[in-house]
C-alpha positions in Angstrom: -0.3 0.1 0.1 1.1 3.7 -0.7 0.1 6.4 1.5 -2.0 9.3 0.0 -3.7 12.3 1.3 -7.0 13.8 0.0 -8.4 17.1 1.1 -12.5 16.9 2.3 -14.4 19.4 3.3 -15.4 18.8 7.0 -18.9 18.1 7.3 -17.6 14.9 4.8 -14.4 14.3 7.4 -17.4 14.1 9.8 -19.2 11.8 8.0 -16.5 9.3 7.4 -15.7 9.6 11.1 -19.5 8.9 12.1 -20.2 5.9 10.2 -16.4 4.5 10.9 -17.1 4.5 14.6 -20.6 3.2 14.2 -19.3 0.2 12.4 -15.9 -0.3 14.4 -13.7 0.5 11.7 -10.9 3.2 11.2 -11.6 6.0 8.8 -8.9 4.8 6.2 -10.8 1.0 6.1 -14.0 3.0 5.2 -11.9 5.0 2.4 -10.6 2.1 1.0 -13.7 0.2 0.6 -15.5 3.2 -0.6 -12.8 3.7 -3.4 -12.8 -0.6 -4.2 -16.5 0.2 -4.3 -16.4 2.9 -6.8 -13.8 1.1 -9.0 -15.4 -2.1 -9.4 -18.7 -0.1 -10.3 -16.5 2.1 -12.7 -14.8 -0.7 -14.2 -16.5 -0.9 -17.9 -17.0 3.2 -17.9 -14.6 5.0 -20.0 -16.2 8.5 -18.7 -16.6 9.1 -15.1 -19.9 11.1 -14.3 -18.2 13.8 -11.8 -19.7 17.0 -11.2 -17.2 19.7 -10.8 -16.5 20.7 -7.1 -14.8 24.0 -6.5 -11.9 24.0 -4.1 
């Protein structure tokens, strides 16, 4: 594995922390699982349908 940093809005970070705590997992594991699911769901798509987010 490699370490990767992301910048999240505070409300999304809070939601991830709550979800992880309620299920007995680390935030890192929740994020890795979400990424795995995203990759699996987009394997056959050549174009991503992602709306732009201002930073």
